ZAKEKE-914183 format. One record per residue: x, y, z of N, C-alpha, C in turn; residue in three letters. Coordinates in steps of 0.1 Angstrom, whole numbers, plus 2048, in hexadecimal, padded with zeros to 3 digits. Example, Ala and Ser with C-alpha at 12.3 -4.5 7.8 and 13.67 -1.06 7.14 Angstrom:
% ZAKEKE-914183
ATOM/nX/nY/nZ/caX/caY/caZ/cX/cY/cZ/rest
ATOM/884/7C7/84E/87B/7D3/84E/884/7DF/84E/ALA
ATOM/880/7EA/847/889/7F5/847/881/800/84F/SER
END
This chain:
% ZAKEKE-914183
ATOM/nX/nY/nZ/caX/caY/caZ/cX/cY/cZ/rest
ATOM/781/852/86A/782/846/867/78E/840/861/MET
ATOM/794/835/863/7A2/831/85F/7A0/82A/852/LYS
ATOM/7A8/82B/849/7A9/823/83B/7B8/81E/838/TYR
ATOM/7B9/813/836/7C5/80E/830/7C6/80E/821/LEU
ATOM/7D0/814/81D/7D3/817/80E/7DE/80C/80A/CYS
ATOM/7DC/803/804/7E5/7F7/800/7EA/7FC/7F1/LEU
ATOM/7F8/7FD/7F1/7FE/801/7E4/803/7F4/7DC/VAL
ATOM/7FD/7F3/7D1/800/7E8/7C9/808/7EC/7BD/TYR
ATOM/812/7E5/7B8/81A/7E9/7AC/821/7DC/7A6/LEU
ATOM/823/7DC/79A/82D/7D2/795/83A/7D6/798/ASP
ATOM/842/7CD/7A0/84E/7D2/7A4/857/7D5/798/GLU
ATOM/857/7CD/78D/85F/7CF/782/85F/7DD/77D/THR
ATOM/853/7E5/77F/852/7F1/77A/85B/7FB/783/LYS
ATOM/85D/7F9/790/866/800/799/874/7FD/796/LEU
ATOM/877/7F0/793/884/7EB/78F/889/7F3/781/ASP
ATOM/87F/7F5/778/883/7FB/76C/886/80A/76C/ALA
ATOM/883/811/778/885/81F/779/894/821/77B/LEU
ATOM/89A/82C/775/8A6/831/777/8A7/834/785/SER
ATOM/8B4/837/788/8B8/83B/797/8B0/849/79A/ARG
ATOM/8B2/853/78F/8AC/85E/792/89D/85F/792/SER
ATOM/896/857/789/888/855/789/883/84E/796/GLU
ATOM/88A/844/79B/887/83E/7A8/888/849/7B3/ALA
ATOM/892/851/7B2/894/85A/7BE/889/866/7BC/ALA
ATOM/886/86A/7B0/87A/875/7B0/86D/86E/7B4/ALA
ATOM/86B/862/7B1/85F/85B/7B6/85F/85A/7C6/LEU
ATOM/869/856/7CB/86B/856/7DA/86A/863/7E0/THR
ATOM/86F/86E/7D9/86C/87B/7E0/85F/880/7DE/ASP
ATOM/858/87E/7D2/84A/881/7D1/841/87B/7DC/GLU
ATOM/845/86E/7DF/83C/867/7E7/83F/86C/7F5/SER
ATOM/84B/86E/7FA/84D/875/806/846/882/808/ILE
ATOM/847/88B/7FE/841/896/7FE/831/896/801/GLU
ATOM/82C/88C/7F9/81D/889/7FB/81A/884/809/TYR
ATOM/823/87C/80E/821/878/81D/822/885/826/ASP
ATOM/82A/88D/822/82A/899/82B/81D/8A2/82B/ASP
ATOM/818/8A3/81E/80B/8A9/81B/7FF/8A3/824/VAL
ATOM/7FF/895/821/7F5/88E/829/7F6/890/839/LEU
ATOM/804/890/83D/806/892/84C/801/8A0/850/ARG
ATOM/803/8AA/848/800/8B7/84C/7F0/8B9/84B/GLN
ATOM/7EA/8B0/843/7DA/8B0/844/7D4/8A9/84C/SER
ATOM/7DB/8A2/856/7D7/898/85E/7D0/88B/859/ASN
ATOM/7D5/889/84D/7CF/87C/846/7D8/871/84B/HIS
ATOM/7E4/872/84A/7EE/867/84B/7F1/863/859/LEU
ATOM/7EF/856/85B/7F3/850/868/802/849/867/ILE
ATOM/803/841/85D/80F/83C/859/810/837/84B/ILE
ATOM/81C/838/845/81D/833/836/82B/82D/837/ALA
ATOM/82C/822/82F/838/81C/82F/839/812/822/HIS
ATOM/845/812/81D/848/808/812/84B/7FC/818/ALA
ATOM/849/7F1/810/84D/7E3/814/859/7DE/80D/LEU
ATOM/860/7D6/811/86B/7CF/80B/866/7C8/7FF/LYS
ATOM/86D/7C5/7F4/869/7BD/7E9/863/7B1/7EC/PRO
ATOM/85A/7AB/7E3/853/7A1/7E5/85B/794/7E6/THR
ATOM/867/793/7E1/870/788/7E4/874/787/7F1/LYS
ATOM/872/790/7FA/875/78E/809/866/78A/810/SER
ATOM/85C/788/809/84F/785/810/84E/776/812/ALA
ATOM/846/772/81C/842/764/81E/834/765/81F/ARG
ATOM/82D/75A/819/81F/758/81A/81D/74C/823/THR
ATOM/814/74E/82D/810/744/838/803/741/835/VAL
ATOM/7FF/733/835/7F2/72D/837/7F2/722/841/ARG
ATOM/7E7/721/847/7E5/716/850/7DA/70C/84A/VAL
ATOM/7DD/701/848/7D5/6F7/842/7D7/6E9/84A/ARG
ATOM/7CA/6E5/84F/7CA/6D9/857/7D3/6D9/862/GLY
ATOM/7D5/6E5/869/7DE/6E7/875/7EB/6E8/872/GLY
ATOM/7F0/6E7/865/7FE/6E8/860/801/6F7/85B/ARG
ATOM/80C/6FB/85F/810/709/85A/818/707/84E/VAL
ATOM/813/70D/843/81A/70D/836/820/719/833/LEU
ATOM/82D/71A/831/834/728/82E/838/726/820/LYS
ATOM/836/72F/817/83C/730/809/843/73F/808/THR
ATOM/84E/73E/7FF/855/74A/7FD/84D/752/7F4/ASP
ATOM/84B/75E/7F5/845/766/7EC/837/769/7F0/GLY
ATOM/830/774/7E9/823/779/7EE/818/770/7E8/PRO
ATOM/81B/76A/7DC/811/762/7D4/803/767/7D3/PHE
ATOM/802/774/7CF/7F6/77A/7CD/7F3/777/7BE/ALA
ATOM/7E6/777/7BC/7E2/773/7AE/7E1/77F/7A6/GLU
ATOM/7EC/785/7A3/7EC/794/79D/7FA/795/798/THR
ATOM/7FC/79E/78F/80A/7A2/78A/80F/7AE/792/LYS
ATOM/806/7B5/79A/80B/7BF/7A3/80D/7B9/7B2/GLU
ATOM/816/7BE/7B9/818/7B9/7C6/816/7C5/7D0/GLN
ATOM/813/7C0/7DD/811/7CC/7E8/81F/7D0/7EA/LEU
ATOM/822/7DD/7E8/82F/7E3/7EA/82F/7EE/7F6/ILE
ATOM/823/7F1/7FA/823/7FB/806/816/7FE/80B/GLY
ATOM/814/806/814/806/80A/819/807/818/820/PHE
ATOM/7FB/81D/821/7FA/828/829/7ED/827/833/LEU
ATOM/7ED/829/83E/7E3/829/847/7DF/837/84A/LEU
ATOM/7D3/83B/845/7CF/848/846/7C2/84B/84E/ILE
ATOM/7BE/858/851/7B2/85D/857/7AB/863/84B/ASN
ATOM/79D/860/849/796/866/83E/787/868/844/ALA
ATOM/782/873/83F/773/876/843/76A/86A/83E/ALA
ATOM/76D/864/832/764/859/82D/76C/853/821/ASP
ATOM/765/848/81B/76C/841/810/770/84C/806/MET
ATOM/767/854/802/76A/85F/7F7/778/867/7FB/ASP
ATOM/779/86A/806/784/873/80B/791/868/80A/ASP
ATOM/790/85D/80D/799/853/80D/79F/851/800/ALA
ATOM/796/84F/7F7/799/84E/7E8/79F/85A/7E3/VAL
ATOM/79C/864/7E7/7A2/872/7E2/7AF/872/7E7/ALA
ATOM/7B2/86E/7F3/7C1/86C/7F7/7C9/863/7F1/VAL
ATOM/7C2/857/7ED/7C9/84C/7E7/7CD/84F/7D8/ALA
ATOM/7C4/857/7D2/7C5/85C/7C3/7D2/863/7C2/ALA
ATOM/7D8/869/7CC/7E3/873/7CB/7EF/86C/7CF/LYS
ATOM/7EF/85E/7D2/7FC/858/7D6/803/857/7C9/VAL
ATOM/80F/85C/7C9/816/85B/7BD/817/84D/7B5/PRO
ATOM/818/842/7BD/819/834/7B7/80C/830/7B0/LEU
ATOM/800/837/7B3/7F3/834/7AC/7F5/835/79D/ALA
ATOM/7FE/83E/798/800/83F/78A/806/833/784/ARG
ATOM/80D/82B/78B/814/81F/787/80E/812/78C/MET
ATOM/806/811/796/800/806/79B/7F2/809/79F/GLY
ATOM/7EE/805/7AB/7E0/805/7B0/7E0/808/7BF/SER
ATOM/7D7/80E/7C4/7D5/810/7D4/7C7/80A/7D7/ILE
ATOM/7C8/800/7DF/7BC/7FB/7E5/7B9/801/7F3/GLU
ATOM/7AD/807/7F3/7A9/80F/7FE/79E/808/807/VAL
ATOM/7A1/804/811/799/7FC/81B/796/802/828/ARG
ATOM/789/803/82C/787/80A/839/78B/7FF/844/PRO
ATOM/78F/805/850/792/7FD/85C/787/7FD/865/ILE
ATOM/782/7F1/867/775/7F3/872/779/7F7/87F/PRO
ATOM/76F/7FF/885/771/802/894/769/7F8/89B/VAL
ATOM/76C/7F6/8A8/764/7EE/8B0/755/7F1/8AF/PRO
ATOM/74E/7E7/8AC/73F/7EA/8AC/739/7EA/89E/GLY
ATOM/744/7EB/894/73F/7EC/886/73C/7DF/881/ASP
ATOM/733/7DE/879/72F/7D1/871/739/7D1/866/SER
ATOM/73B/7C3/861/745/7C2/856/740/7C6/848/PRO
END
């Protein structure tokens, strides 16, 4: 079964890291991606550009409304994702718990339905 792991973090925490701390965190994240790839858990993982580059789109009354920024009701922003294969939710949570950024933010784990699944 596939699971989407959404990585949330207050971007100011990343901005506050020194270059060496940021490099170490990036290296650790890449190493964990390699571990997940070798265990056949990882389908794809990617960081996202900062939220200042985001646009939020809503359609109301047939009108498209575009707003700069993510406008989530939280101090944490979506900064990346992993699409993984896991045996079940427990396995997916175990994978997510080892994502290095989980120590600074949060990882939302959501199953991806397959055709015929009920919501």
